[in-house]
C-alpha positions in Angstrom: 79.9 89.3 107.1 83.2 88.5 105.8 84.2 86.3 102.3 87.8 85.2 102.4 89.2 83.3 99.2 91.6 81.2 99.5 93.5 79.8 96.1 96.3 77.0 96.7 98.5 76.2 93.6 99.4 72.3 94.2 102.0 70.0 93.0 100.8 66.2 92.9 104.4 64.1 92.7 102.8 60.6 92.7 100.6 61.7 89.8 101.1 59.8 86.5 97.7 60.1 85.1 94.8 62.2 85.6 93.2 59.4 87.4 96.5 59.6 90.0 95.9 63.5 90.1 92.2 63.1 90.9 92.6 61.1 93.5 95.0 63.0 95.4 92.9 66.0 95.0 89.7 63.8 95.8 90.7 63.0 99.0 92.3 66.4 99.8 89.0 68.3 98.9 86.6 65.7 100.8 89.4 66.1 104.4 88.9 70.3 103.8 85.2 69.9 103.7 84.5 67.5 106.4 87.5 69.4 108.8 86.9 72.8 108.0 83.4 73.0 106.8 84.1 75.2 103.4 83.5 75.1 99.9 86.5 74.6 97.1 87.0 73.8 93.5 89.3 72.9 91.1 89.8 76.1 89.6 92.7 76.0 87.1 95.6 73.6 85.5 92.3 70.8 84.9 94.4 68.7 82.0 97.7 68.7 83.8 98.7 65.7 85.6 101.3 66.9 88.0 99.9 70.3 89.0 96.5 71.8 90.3 95.0 75.3 91.1 92.1 75.1 93.7 90.3 78.3 95.3 88.8 77.6 98.9 85.9 79.9 100.3 85.0 80.3 104.5 82.1 83.0 105.1 81.6 84.0 108.7 80.4 86.7 110.2 84.0 87.1 112.0 86.7 88.3 109.8 89.2 87.2 112.5 87.5 83.4 112.1 87.6 83.7 108.2 91.5 85.0 108.1 92.2 81.9 111.0 90.5 79.1 108.8 91.9 80.3 105.7 95.3 79.8 107.5 94.7 76.8 108.4 93.2 75.6 106.1 97.1 76.0 104.2 98.7 74.6 107.4 96.4 71.4 106.6 96.9 71.7 102.7 101.2 71.6 103.1 101.1 68.5 105.3 100.0 66.2 103.4 101.9 63.8 101.5 100.3 63.8 98.8 100.3 66.9 97.4 103.4 69.7 98.0 101.8 73.7 98.3 103.4 76.0 95.9 101.8 78.7 96.3 98.8 80.9 98.2 97.4 83.6 98.4 94.3 84.9 100.4 91.7 87.6 99.9 89.2 89.2 101.8 86.4 90.4 100.4 
């Protein structure tokens, strides 16, 4: 069994309040869950309007599948106009 953890640091350029930030993050999180069947949570910068930190987890019996899923999630998140990907880090357990 392989567990992959992806840490995403995002900037939300259009956010003028926490409500704007939550709306943009909810949309991204819902799309990621539905498309990639992954678990994710906001893990940092919860009170900053324009920044967010997300953790994404994928579990599989094949490490190649986990790696490809996490890399695809990075590509998907970086292609969304409502958020900007600042930094990401992938860890395999």
